[in-house]
N, C-alpha and C positions, 0 to 999 in steps of 0.2 A: 341559366342559358350561357353559351358562349357568345359573348358581344361580336356583333358584326365587326369585321376588321376596319371598315372605314369610319365607323364613329367610336370604336373601341378607346382611340387615342383622345377624342374628345371628352369621353366620360371620364378617362383618368385625369385629364387636365382639370376637368370641373371639380373632381374630387380634391385634387391638390390645391386648386384655388380656395375652395372651402377651408381646408385646414389652414392655409396662410392668412386667409380673411379673419377667421376665428382668432387667431393669435396676434393679428395686428388692428383688430376692431377696437374702436375709441367708444368707451362708454362713459356715462356720466356718473361721476363719483359720488357716492352717498353713504350715509352711516345709519346704522339701526342701533338703538339702544336698547338694552334689556327692558327699561322702564316702558319703552314705546312699543313693546311687541305685545300683540294682543294673542290670547289663547286660541281665539276663534279662526286664526289664519290670516287676519289682517295685520298689516305691518305698517309702521310709520317710517318713511324714509326721509332723513333730513340732507337735501341736496347740497354739495360743496358750491355750486352755482344755481342761481335760478334760473329754470329754462322755461321759455315763453311757449314752445310749440308742442307741449305735452300736457295731457289733460284728462279729465274723466273719460272712461271706457276705452282708452288706448291700450293696446296689448304691449307688454314690455316682457324682456328676460331680465332676471336678476342673478348675477353671478357673485358668489361669496370670494373674497380674496383669501380667506384664511384656508377653506375647505376646496375652493376651486369647483363647487358645485353650481349649477344653473337650474333655475326655476322658472317656469312661465307664470305671469301674472298679469292682472289686469289693474288698471288704476280705477280706484274707487272716487277719490276726489283729490284736488290740488289746493292746498291752502298756503300762500305765500311760497316760501322755499322747502316746503314738505309736501310728500305724496303719500297718500294711504293706498295701499295696495293689497289686493286680495290674491292669495298663492293658489293656484288653481289645482295643483296636484303634487304628489312627491316629497312632501315635507315628512321627514323622519327624525329631525332634530331641530333644536330651536336655531333661528338665523339671527345672528347678531354681528355687530362689527362693521368694518368697512366693506362695501359692496360696489360693484358696477351695474349700472342700469342701462338696457340697451332696448330702444325703441324697434319697432318691426322693420323700420327702414334700414336696419342693419343684421342683427343676428337673426331675426325671425325670417327674413328671406333665405339667409344661409341654412337654417334648420330645414326649411322646406326644400330647397335645393338637395340638401343631403338626403331627405327622405326619398325624393324623386330618383335620385342616382341610385340608392339602394333597391328601390323598386326595379329599377332597370336593369341592374347587375343580378337580382334574383329571379328575373323573369316573371316578375308578378305584375305584368301589364298586357292589356288586350291586344288583339290585333290592330285595332284601329290606332293604338299609340305606337305599335310597331311601324306602321305605315307612316305615321307622322315624323318618327325618327328618321326614317329613310329619307322622307322629303327634305327634312333639316339637314342631315349630315351626310347623305348620299345624293343620289340623283333618282327620282322616281316620276316616271311620266305618268299623268293621270287623264281621265277620260272627262269628256263633257257631256252631259245629258242635254242634248239640244231640244228636246221635246218638253223639258219642265217649263210650264207657263209662269208668265210673269207679266201682271197687267201694270205696266209702269205708268206714273203720272206723267201727263203732257208737258208740264212744266221743265222737265229735264232736257238739256240739250243732247245732241247726239252721242258725244262721248260719255256724257254722263248716264244716258239709258244703256248704252254699250257695256259700261262698267258693271252696272247693275245686273243686266242679262248675263254676262259671262261669269260673275261672281255666283250666280244662282246656278247656272249649268255646271260649273267646276265641280269635281268630285271630292277633292280634298281641300284646296286653298285657292286663293286668287290674290292679287295684287294691284291696288289703284294708286297711280301716281298722281298726286294732287299739288302742283306748284301753288304758289300763294294766290289766293282770292279765287280759285277755280271751281269752287262749291262743292268742296269734298264732303263737308257737313251735310249738304242736301242729299248727296249720293248715300251716306251713311244713314241718314233718316229714312230714304227710301228702301235701302236694304232691311232695315228693321221692320218696315211696312210690310215688305214681302214675305219675311220670314214668319213674321207674326201670323200673317194669313195661312201659312202652312203649319201652325201650331208649333213652331220651334222654340225651344228656350235659348235665350240670346244673351251672351255675356258682352257688353261693351266696356272696352278698357283702352286706357292712353296712357302715355308717361306722365302727365301732369293732370291734378284735381280739376284745373280750370277746363281742359279739353274735355274731360268725362262730363262736368257739369252742364257745358254748353250743350252736348248732345242731349242728355236728360231733359234739360230745359225747353229744348224745340219738340222733342217728341211728346212731351207732357200736355202740348197744346192740344193734342188729340186725347180724348178721355177713353181710349179704348185699351190702353196698356196697363198691365200690373207691374209698377216699376218699383225697384227697390235699389237704394244707393248704398253701397257698402263702402265704410272707411271711416277715419277719425272724424267725428262731428266738427272739430275745430279747424279741419282743412276743407270742408264742404261749404260752397256758397250758400247764402240765405235764400237764394230763389230755388234750391232743391232740397232744402233742409227737410221738408214735409215728407219726402221720400225716404229719409234714412231709416233705419231699423227702430231708433228710439223714438222717432215720430209716428211710424206707422202702428207699433205695437199698442199704440194708446187706444186704437180702434179694435184690438183683437178681443175674443172673448174670455180670454184668461187674464186680460190686463187688470180688472177689479179685483181679482184674487191676489194678483202680485202687488197691486196699489195697497191693498189692506196690509199686506206683510211689510211694505215700505213703510206705511205709517207707523206700525208697530216697531219696526227697526229704528226708525227716527226718535220715537217717543223712548225707546230702549237707549238709545246713544244720549239723549238728553239727560235721562235719568243718570246713565253711568257718569257723564259729565258733572254731574251736580254732587253725586257721591265722590268723585275723585277730588273735587273742590273742597267737600267737607273732611276727605282724608288728608288733604294737604294742611287745612286748618288744624287739624288734630295733631299732626306732626310738629306744627308750630307751637301748639300748646304743650305737648310734651317736653319740647325742648325749654319753653319757659319754665315748666316745672322743674326741670333738673337745675336750670340755672338757679332759681329760687331756693331750691333745697341745698346747694352748693353754698349760697350766701348765709343761710340760717345754720348750717353745720359750722360754718366760719365763725358766725356770732357766738354760737354755743360754745366752741372751742376758747374763744376770747373770755367769755364769762367764767369758764372753768380755771383758765389761768389766773384771773383776777381771784377766784375764790381761793384757789391753792395758796396765793400770796397771804391773803387774809388769815387763812387757815394757820400759816407759818407764825405769823406776827401773834395770833391767839395763843399759840402754843408757848410762845416766849413770855407773854403776860399771865398764863394761868397760874394760879396759886390760890390755896385755901385761906381764908380769913375769918377770925372770931369776931371781928368789929361788927357793931350793930348795923343793920342794913336801913338806910333811910327810904327804902324803895316805897313803902305806902305813902309817906309824906311827899316823895318825888312825883308819884303819880297824881296825888291829890292837887299838887301845886301846879303841875302842868297839864292843864286841862287841854290847852291849846295843842299839846303833843300828840293826844289822841285824835284830834281832827286831822292833824298832819299824816299821822299813820293811816287814818280811814281814808284820806285822799289819795295816798300811795297805792292802797290796796285797789281802790276804785279804778285808778289809773291803769295798774296791771291787769285787772280783770277785763276792762276795756280793750286794752291792747291785744290780750288773748283772743277776745272776740274779733277784734279788727282783723287778727291774722286769719281767722276762720271764714271770713266773708271775702269772697273773690272781688276783684276790680269790677266796676259798673260796666265796663265795656265787655268784661268776660261774661258777666251775668246776663246782658242784653243779647249777646252771642248765643249763650245756653238757651235763653228764653226763644230765640228765632229758630236755632237749630232745633228745638223741640217741637215747635210750630210747624217746621218743614218735615221733620220724622212724623208728625201726626198726618200731615197731607200725604206722605209717602206711603204710610200704612193704608191710607184711603185708597191710594193709587194701586198698591199691591194686592188689595182685596179683589180687584177685577183681574189680575194677571197672576195669580198664584194657583197653578193647577197641579203641580207635581207636590210630592211629599216633601221634597227638598226645599220647594218654594214656601210650602205652608210653614215648615219649620223656621225658615228665615223670617218669615211674617211674624210669628209667635216671639222670636228673640227680638224683633224690633219693638213689639209691644211691651216686652219687660223692660227694655231701654228706656222706652217713653216713662214708664211708670217710675223707674229709679230716678230719671230726671226731673219729674214733676215733684217726688219727695225732696231731690236735691234743692230745688228752687224755693220749696215751702220752707226748708230748714234755715235757708240763708235769708228770707225774709223774717223769719223769728228771731234770728239773730241780730238783725238790723234793728228790729224793735227794742231788743234788750240793750244793744248798743246806745241807742236813742236815750233810753232811761237812764243809764249809767252816765252819759255825757251831761244829762241834767243835774245829777247829783254832783258831779265834779264840778260843774259850773257854781252850783250854790256854795260848796266848800271853799272852792277857790275865792270866791267873793268874800267869803265869812274870814277866811285867813289873811288874804293878800290885799283885799280892798283895792283892786285894780293895779297893785304893785307887783313888779316882776319878782319870780323866785323859783327854786328848784325843789318840789316836794319832798323828793328822796333826800336830798342833802340837808334842807331845812328840817326835816323831822328828827334826823340825827342830831343835828346841831342844837335844836330845842332840848333834847334830851341831856346833852352835855351841859347846856346853859341851867337847866333846872338842877342838875347835879351840883354845879357850882355855886348855885344860889343857896342850896340846902347846906353845901359844906361851908360857905361863908357864915351862914346864920348859926350853925352848931360848932363853929370853929372853937369857942371857948370851952364848951363842954367835952370837946375831944382831947383836950390837952394833956388829960392823964393817960391816954393811950400812947404807946410807943409809936415812933415815926413810922416804923414798920408796918404796924397796924393800919396807919393812915393810908400808906402806899398800897397796902393789900386793897383796901377798899377802894381806891381810885382806880387799881387794875381791874378790880371786879367789875366796876362800872364800865370801863373800858372794854372789858370782855362782853358786857351786855351789847355794847355798840356795834362791837365786831361781829358778835353773833347775828345781830339784827341785819348788818350789811350781808353777812354769808346767807341769811335767810332770803333776803332780796334776791341775791345772786342765784340761789337755788331756785327761787320762784322763776327767774328769767330763764335758766337752763331748762327747768321742766316745760316751760312754755315753748322754748325752741325745739325741744324734743318732741313735744306734741304736735308743734307745727310742722316739724319734718316728717313725723309719722302721717299727719292729714295729707301732706303733699303727696307723699308717696303712695297713699291708698288712692288718692284722687288720680294719680298719675297711671297707676295700676288700672283703675276703672277706665281711664281714657284709652290706655293700651287695649283693653278688652274690646272697648267700643270700635277703636281702629280695626282691630282683627275682625270683628263683625262686619264693619264697612268694607274691608278688603275681600271678605269671603262674599258679600253682596255684589261688589264690582266683578269679581271672578265669575260667579253664577250669571250675572246679568251678560257678560261679555260672551259666555258660553251659550246663553240663549241667543244672544245676538248673532252669533256664529252660524248658529243653526238656522236662524230666521234668513240670515244673508245668503247661505248656501241655498235655501229654498226660493229666494229671489232669484238667484243666478240660474236655477234649474228652470223657473219660469221663463226668465230671459231667453235661455238657449232654446227652450221649447217654442216660444213664440217667434224667435229668430229663424229657426228652423222651418216653421210652417210659413213664414213670410216667404223665406227664400224658395221653399217648394213650390209655393202657389204663384210667385211672380213669373212673368213672361220675359222682362227685360231687367237684367241686373248691371248696375254701372259700378266700376271701380277702377283704381289706378293699377298698374301691372304690379306694383308692390302689394297693394292689398288684395289682389286675387287670391293670394294664399291665406286670407283672413280666416279666423276659427270658424266664422259663420258660413263660410264656402268649402270647408274641408271636404265634406262628403257629396259636394253638388258637382255634377257634371252638365255639360251644355252641349245642345246641337250644333251651334255655331258662335264663333267668337269674331268680333269686329274690332281690331285694334287701330285707333288714331294714334297719330305721331309715332308711327312704327319705326321710322329712321331715327328716332332718339333712343330706341330700346336696344340694348346688346343682345346678341344671339343667345348667349347663355340665361340671360334674364328673362328672354321671352318664353323659355321653356316652361315656366310656372303657368300662365294662363293658357298656352297651347296644349299642355298636359291634360287639361280639364275640359277640352273641346273637341268634338268629332271633326269640325271643320272650322277653318280660320281664314279671314279676310284681312289682309294687311293694307292700311291706307297710310300712305306717307309720301316723301319727296326725297330722293337720294342728293338734292341739291340743297336741301335744307339742314339744320343742325341735326348733328350726329350725337351718339353717346359720349358721354365724357370719359376719358380714357381712365382705366383702371390698370395700374403698374403690376397688378398681382396675377394678370391673366394675359394671354397671347393677344396680338393684334387681331388675330382671326376671330376669336371667339368675342372680342371687344367691338368687333364690327357690327353695325346694327343689322338686326334681322331683317329689315326691309332690303337694304343694299346687298346683303348676302344673297337672299332669295332672288332678288331682281337680276343679280348677275348670273345666277344659276338658271332662272326660268324666265327669260325675256319675253318669251311669247304667251306667258300665263299672266299678262297684265295689261292695262289700258291706262293710257295717259289722258287726263283731263287738259286741254289746250286752250279753252277760253276762260278768260279771268274776268270777274265781275267786281273788283275792289277798285283798282287804281286807274286815274288819268292815263292815258296812253303814253304819254311822255315819260312817267314813272316807271311804268311796266316796261317800257322798251329798254330800259338799262338793263334790267333783270333778264329780259328776253335775249338780248344780244350776248350778254356775257356769260350766261349760264344755260340758256336752253336752245342755243343754235338757232334763233329765229323762229321756233316752231309756235310761239305763243301768240294768241289772238286776244283782243280786246273787244268786250261787249260794246255795241253802238251805244247803249244809254249810258255809259259809264266813262267813255273814251274822253269826252271834253269836260268832265266834271272839275269844277274850280270852287275854291273858297268863296263863301257867301259873306262878303264884307258888309259892314252896316253903312258904307258909303265909298267913295273912290279915293285913292291915294297915289301920289306921286313916288312913294318909297319903293324903289327897286327891289327890296328883299321882300316886302309884303305883296307886291303886285300878283295879282291872282292868275294873271295869264301866263305867267311863267311857273309851271307846275314843279319844275327842278331848278334850284339855285345852289351854286357852290361858291362859298366865301373863302378865299385862299389868304391865309394869315401870314404866309411867307414873307419874311423881311420885316415883320411887325415886331419882334421881340417878345413874342408870345411863348416864351420858353416852357417846357414842361418841369414839373416837380417830380421826378422819378421816386417811387416809394416802394422799395423792395421789387417784387415782380409786378406790381401794378403801377399806375402812373395818373397824375392829375395835372392841371394847368390852369393855374388861378385866373390868368388874364383870358383865356378861352371860354372859362366858366362865366366870367362877367359878360362877355360878348354874348354867350347864350341868353344869359338873363335879359341883356338889351334887346335881342331878337324876340324874345317872349313878349317883352313889354310893348314892342312895335305891334305885334299881332293883337295883343290885348286891347290896346287904343284903337284897333280897327274893327273890334267887335267879336274877335275870336275867342270863345270861352275857355277857361284852362281845361275842362274836361275833354276838349277836342283836340288839345295838343299833348304831344308826347316828346320827351327827349331820351335820346339812346346813346350810349357811349360803350365802347368794348371794356372799359376799366371801371370796376366798382368804385375806386377811390375817386375817380373823375365825378361818378354819378353823385358821391356825397357831397362834393364840394359844391355842385350845381343846386343840389337840394338845399343845402344850407343858405345859398344865396337867394334863392327863389323863396324860401320861407321868410327871410328877412324883408323880402320885397311883398310878403303877402300874396304868393304866388304858390302855395303850397298844395293846391288841389291838382297841379299839373304832375303827371306820372313821369318820374325820372328813373330809368332802370338800364341794366345791361342788355344786351342782345338776347341772351338765354331767357331772361325774365319776360322778355316781349314777345317770346315765341307764342303763335296763336293769338295775338291782339292785333288791333288796328285802330288808327287815329286819322282824324282829318288832315291833321299837320303833323309831321314827324321833323324835329331837328336833330341832326345826327352830328355828334362832336367827338372827334377822334383823339384830339389832346396832345397826341405825339408831336413833338417839335425838338429835334436833335440835328447835328451835323451827321451823325452815324447812327444807323439802326442795328442794335444787336440782332444775332441771328434768330434767337427766339422771339423778339419783338417783330421781325420781318416775318417769320413763319405764322405768327398770330394774325398779322395783316393779310396775309396771303391765303387765309382760311376762306374759300369761296362760300361754304354754307353760312359762315358768320355774315359775310358782308351782304349775302342775298337777302336773308332774314331781315337783316337792318333796314334796307331799303325798301323792302316791300311791304313795311308796316304802315307806310303813308298812302292815304287814299287820293288826296286832292292836292298836297303840297309837300314838297321835300326839300329841306334846307340842309346842306352838308357845309361843315365848317372844320377848317384844319388847315396845318402848314404842309401844303403840297409840295414844298421844296423837300420836305422829309417824306412825305407819304408817297410821292411817285417812284420812290426807290423801290417800293412794292409793284411788281408787274401788274398785279390785279388792280390795284387802285390807280396805277397810270393808264390802264385801259378804261377804267370807270372815268377818271377824268376826260379823257378822250372822248368817251361817249357822251358825256353830259355837253361838250361843245363849249367854245370860247364864248359863244352868245349868251350863255347862262353862267358864266363865272365872273364874279365880283371880286374886286381887290378889298383887303382888309380896311382901306381907307374909307369905304362906304360906311363903317361902323362908327367913324368919328364924326360923320356928318350929322347935323341936327335931325331928330326923328320928324317925319314929315306926317302930320295928321290926316284925317279924312278932308277931302276937298268937295266943294260943291260943283266944280268944273273939272272935266277929265283933263289930265296932263296933256301938255302938247307932245305928241309923238316924235316930232321932228328931232328934238334934243334927248330922246330917251337914252341913245347909246352913250352920250356924254355923261348923263346922271348915273348909268350903269358903272362907271369907273372901270372900264374894261382893263385888264393886264395886257400889257404888250408882250407878246410871245418872247420877243428878244431880251426881255429884261428878267425871264424866268430862270 
């Protein structure tokens, strides 16, 4: 379709905003290793920085930095700094390397906005949506069905009832202006009741999870609604967790089937973990085999070098001799030499057996691994259904048999080794009789000694031979010695060669086992992937059924485009905190609803400005609509939260005196556990302003933020005063416009064991209330920069800050600085001098509870009033 001229420019701007936002979006940097990629679609992402606010069931987008592709995924689990994610669709190639992870708070919403804009441009929208676009971006008058019935409960006041009636009568939309404490939640509750009676499907949405949860918690008191709370479970309050899809699905008829699959999946994951540990241990063993083989090869080469040297010497001494050989007499005389040679042989044999026996730790590891393999075989018998799985089971049984044989062979070698050691010990005792010696060297020396003995004995009978003949005989004997040494070296070389061969064979067997284990891991992961997909299918089916059956669905504006709500449309949408929702942002829930009711306050917090979009589209949907359709709104004017003295400040500064205070709350004061003369704590003064001007409580400017050490200490002192008078920490709240100042106050309170007191910025306190609020401004300078002044001139910020208090509001700051703001100067004047204390009151000793009431005659003196001329 040709877009309507009036909102063609708007749609174009949103398109440009999406493009700019995509390029500027900040994601969490993560890394995916090849080894951490599962073939079933699940991947393990190692985050560069641990992120606390992301967990199981969160939807994310994963963007690869090398290929620039984006994949939708769901977090399966978070363990430390790692995320296991399931890629939902579109995987055509392995995902590895550096990636950016975007939560649904950033890219997901851009993706949905992009989809919506494309639908509008393609004219793929119904007439109802076209009407809503005209309402939002043009001006379209609507009709009111005054005959529509509404049996409204009697507890609502006139404006509240009027807001409900007109919301029901309105054809397309309605606006409800709800200043602080005016009971807008009661109105929303009644709207839900009315539309439920009309069998309408209702979407409850708000800017924050807290606001959504408050509404769900209230309506859940009536057991007539089918409620579903959509969103990340990590962000939903415990009180309404039972309405999340994860909780509700446990009662669904398909849940047991999904639970069975989950148990199988968990068992399979544990099995894979065990296999991977075994595989890792095998990797270590293969590496040890390789190292041992290199050592043995080195020893073999050393023996070969020694052998070559001896063979060279043997060649020099080699000659034929006709001299008579004394060999027979030599052997007969040196019986001891035989024993020594036998001892050498036994030692060599024992060494060879020793080399074939693995270390005891390795043997025990093999025995344990074999036992585990036996248990796994038993386990696989129940989970082997396919031919592929049965083949794997058969291969596991063969490996088990081989390992049994290996263990038996080792035990036999150990027995033979024990026998040889006995023989060696007996010969050693016989030869050495507990004296030290080297059998190899001693056996050779014994032969030489025997020869020398024979030579000396027959020396006289050899005189007739030539000297050369004698030398030949000596050489011949030496040749025998060298040959014996060479024989010993050959034995050692052969032993090393044999050991190298054995280790090589065992290494190959281990590698085969590794390959088998790796195949089992792969097969198990494939099976796990299939099971996981089935689990996800069950989850999606159950979620869809729960959403379809629900009367009321609660979600934040961001999560209104959650995958569980993609194909769901609503008869009516009620948006709380609508003044905090930007116009372009509100398109998401509005596009899913035939009618929408916006509840907000144009005098309270507005959307946080986004520099990537125009001021007009960044304006809140509530303010934009209220400016365009002032007659399609009702303002709630009776507040039920604050003491009238607190409410009066907000009323005069922001609401033009239109606000009223309910009689039952107008005089509400703190309930102290006794009486006190402390002017700060005095419950009769609902508003107290402590001016620190001239005290030297100067700020510590930190970048664009601000903190003030002395003022933070003063806040802690004020908290202590109220604590001593019986006010519990959970009833107190501390607000500051600056996050750094909040951090400083928290630190001081924590050191004073007052950490249960909530300390936060104004934005974090939106939608909350406390019996006592301490508002600390922190700013204290001779001059205010333009941006600081603009910040303190923000009416919505100041309005929210002062209206969080129910019974007591304590404001502290340097008003010599702060009154440069026209708004804060007006607030100062509205509070009045009778409620303003000098900083000197902070240096006075704290006055605890008294038995008697203080004398009112000197109350002004104790208040330490500031002389206006000294300001």
